[in-house]
C-alpha positions as CSV (number, residue, x, y, z in Angstrom):
1,R,152.1,60.4,77.9
2,G,154.8,61.5,80.4
3,G,154.1,64.7,82.6
4,P,152.8,64.7,86.1
5,A,150.1,62.3,87.7
6,I,146.9,63.8,87.9
7,R,144.4,63.3,90.8
8,Q,141.3,61.1,89.7
9,D,138.2,61.4,91.6
10,P,135.9,58.5,92.5
11,Y,133.7,57.2,89.7
12,I,131.0,54.8,88.9
13,A,131.1,51.8,86.7
14,P,128.2,50.1,87.0
15,W,126.8,47.2,83.7
16,T,124.3,44.4,83.6
17,G,123.4,42.1,80.9
18,I,121.0,39.6,80.0
19,E,121.5,36.2,77.9
20,G,118.8,34.0,76.3
21,D,118.8,30.2,76.9
22,D,122.2,28.9,75.0
23,R,120.3,25.5,74.4
24,K,117.8,27.0,71.8
25,P,118.8,27.6,68.0
26,L,118.3,31.3,68.2
27,V,120.4,33.0,71.5
28,P,120.2,36.8,71.7
29,S,121.7,38.7,74.6
30,F,122.3,42.5,75.3
31,W,124.7,44.2,77.8
32,V,125.1,47.7,79.3
33,N,128.2,49.6,80.4
34,Y,127.9,52.6,82.1
35,W,130.7,55.2,83.4
36,R,130.9,58.4,85.3
37,G,133.5,59.8,86.9
38,D,135.3,63.6,86.9
39,Q,132.9,65.0,89.5
40,G,129.8,64.3,86.4
41,R,131.9,66.0,84.2
42,S,132.8,62.7,82.4
43,E,130.2,60.0,81.4
44,S,130.0,56.6,79.0
45,L,127.3,54.5,77.9
46,K,127.8,51.4,75.9
47,L,125.2,48.9,74.5
48,E,126.0,45.5,73.0
49,P,123.2,43.5,71.6
50,A,124.1,40.0,70.1
51,L,122.1,37.4,68.4
52,E,124.0,33.9,67.8
53,L,122.2,31.7,65.2
54,K,122.7,27.5,65.7
55,V,121.1,25.9,62.7
56,S,122.7,22.6,63.4
57,T,126.4,21.1,65.0
58,R,127.9,21.8,61.3
59,F,126.5,25.5,60.9
60,T,126.7,28.4,63.6
61,S,126.5,32.4,63.0
62,S,126.4,35.2,65.1
63,L,125.7,39.1,64.7
64,S,126.6,41.8,67.3
65,A,127.0,45.4,67.6
66,T,128.4,47.9,69.9
67,W,127.5,51.6,70.2
68,E,129.1,53.8,72.5
69,R,128.3,57.4,73.6
70,N,131.3,58.7,75.5
71,R,131.9,62.1,76.7
72,N,135.5,62.5,78.6
73,D,136.4,66.2,79.9
74,T,140.0,64.6,80.6
75,Q,140.9,63.3,77.3
76,Y,144.8,63.4,76.9
77,F,145.2,66.1,73.6
78,G,148.9,66.3,73.5
79,T,152.2,67.5,74.5
80,F,153.8,70.7,72.9
81,T,157.0,72.0,73.7
82,D,157.3,75.7,73.7
83,S,160.0,77.9,72.2
84,S,161.9,77.8,75.7
85,G,161.9,74.0,75.6
86,T,159.2,73.8,78.4
87,P,156.7,70.7,77.6
88,H,152.8,71.4,78.0
89,F,150.8,68.5,78.7
90,T,147.3,69.1,77.4
91,F,143.9,67.8,77.9
92,A,140.7,68.7,76.0
93,H,136.9,67.9,76.5
94,L,135.9,64.7,73.9
95,E,132.6,64.1,72.7
96,Q,132.9,61.1,70.6
97,K,130.4,58.3,69.0
98,T,131.6,54.6,68.1
99,L,129.6,52.2,66.5
100,S,131.0,48.6,65.5
101,L,129.6,45.4,63.8
102,T,131.0,41.7,64.0
103,W,129.6,39.0,61.8
104,R,130.8,35.5,62.1
105,L,129.8,32.2,60.6
106,G,131.4,28.8,60.9
107,Y,130.6,25.5,58.7
108,T,132.1,22.3,58.8
109,F,131.4,20.4,55.6
110,T,133.2,17.2,57.3
111,P,135.1,16.2,60.3
112,N,138.1,17.1,58.3
113,T,137.1,20.4,56.3
114,S,135.4,23.7,57.7
115,L,135.2,27.1,56.9
116,Q,135.1,30.1,59.4
117,V,134.4,33.9,58.3
118,Y,134.5,37.0,60.1
119,A,134.0,40.5,59.3
120,S,133.7,43.9,61.0
121,P,133.2,47.4,60.1
122,F,134.2,50.0,62.8
123,V,133.4,53.8,62.8
124,S,134.6,56.3,65.6
125,K,134.4,59.8,65.2
126,G,134.6,62.6,67.7
127,T,135.2,66.6,68.4
128,Y,137.5,68.1,70.6
129,A,136.9,71.2,72.7
130,D,138.0,73.2,75.9
131,V,142.0,72.5,75.5
132,R,143.6,73.1,78.6
133,E,147.0,72.1,80.1
134,V,147.9,70.8,83.7
135,G,148.0,73.3,86.5
136,Q,147.8,71.9,90.0
137,A,147.7,68.1,89.4
138,S,146.9,67.1,92.9
139,A,144.5,69.6,93.9
140,A,141.1,68.3,95.4
141,A,139.3,71.1,93.4
142,F,138.7,69.7,90.3
143,P,139.0,73.1,88.3
144,A,142.3,73.7,89.9
145,R,143.9,70.7,88.2
146,Y,144.0,72.4,84.8
147,Q,144.8,76.0,83.4
148,P,143.9,77.6,80.0
149,Y,146.8,76.7,77.4
150,A,147.2,79.8,75.3
151,D,148.1,78.0,72.0
152,S,146.9,78.2,68.4
153,V,146.0,74.5,68.5
154,A,143.6,75.3,71.4
155,A,141.5,77.8,69.1
156,D,140.8,75.1,66.6
157,P,141.5,71.4,68.2
158,G,138.9,69.8,65.5
159,G,138.5,66.0,65.8
160,F,138.7,62.7,63.7
161,N,136.8,60.1,61.6
162,V,138.2,56.8,61.7
163,Q,137.1,54.3,59.9
164,E,138.0,50.7,59.2
165,F,136.7,47.1,58.1
166,R,138.4,43.7,58.6
167,S,137.4,40.4,57.2
168,N,139.0,37.0,57.2
169,V,137.8,33.7,55.5
170,V,139.4,30.5,56.5
171,F,139.2,27.3,54.8
172,R,140.8,24.4,56.8
173,W,141.5,20.8,55.6
174,E,143.1,18.1,57.5
175,Y,144.1,16.2,54.6
176,R,145.3,13.5,56.9
177,P,145.9,13.0,60.6
178,G,148.1,15.5,62.1
179,S,148.4,17.4,58.7
180,T,146.6,20.3,57.7
181,L,146.1,22.7,55.1
182,F,144.7,26.3,55.6
183,L,143.7,29.1,53.0
184,V,143.0,32.3,54.0
185,W,141.8,35.4,52.8
186,S,141.8,39.1,54.2
187,Q,140.4,42.2,53.4
188,G,140.9,45.7,54.9
189,R,139.8,49.1,54.3
190,E,140.5,52.1,56.1
191,G,140.4,55.8,56.3
192,S,140.3,58.9,58.9
193,S,139.9,62.6,58.8
194,P,140.9,65.1,61.1
195,V,137.4,66.3,61.6
196,E,134.3,64.5,62.8
197,G,132.0,65.4,59.9
198,G,128.3,65.8,59.5
199,K,127.4,62.5,58.2
200,S,125.5,59.8,60.2
201,F,126.7,56.6,60.9
202,G,124.8,55.0,57.7
203,G,126.8,57.7,55.6
204,D,130.1,57.1,57.3
205,F,129.7,53.2,56.6
206,G,129.0,54.0,52.9
207,D,132.1,56.0,52.8
208,L,134.2,53.1,54.1
209,F,133.0,50.7,51.6
210,R,133.9,52.8,48.8
211,R,137.4,52.8,49.8
212,R,140.0,50.9,48.3
213,A,140.2,47.4,49.4
214,N,143.5,46.0,50.5
215,H,143.5,42.2,50.0
216,T,145.6,39.3,51.3
217,F,145.8,35.5,50.4
218,L,147.6,33.3,52.3
219,L,148.3,29.4,52.2
220,K,149.9,27.5,55.2
221,L,150.8,23.8,54.7
222,S,151.8,21.5,57.9
223,Y,152.7,18.1,57.8
224,W,153.0,15.4,60.7
225,F,156.0,13.2,60.3
226,A,154.7,10.2,61.7
227,R,157.2,7.8,63.7
């Protein structure tokens, strides 16, 4: 972002997790990450549950989710230059929520042929408030590091709603030792809005899958020239 370096207060960032026995066909896990800083003004909590299914040595699958609630009182908002050419480095209070899902599947037909599938929808949305600019950047007192920013953007800073979906299907065939054929199908959907919106995550995911999909098909062939 450029501009002056801003003093950072001490913070805490504990995390903990638990995993099931990976020798079992069904392996659950759950991780928790927490962060608190800016003298209690900023805080985030991330939850990551996951489940892995191992039916056999040929077939594996997993499903995981990531949910995060982020309250950031020192989120960089933008650099604005006034009529005199002076840059103003601004920060805002951000209330953000994020949810993503990830599904993986692997299947081995024979030692030479396999299929891998990956799919992940993602939504992150938030709203900005209390736009300020850098004041006394190295001040020990937190309120002194920022000062009001008198500009129209501060009156209605808006927010965001980012939606993305990515998937890949890869078929691999080693048709002779060292020589391999890959067939790949990738799909992508994405959209964004300058406001958080009032929908739940379910509504946001519904909007995501109604968006136009971009499809990519790839073929890769390698050949081993033996001596």
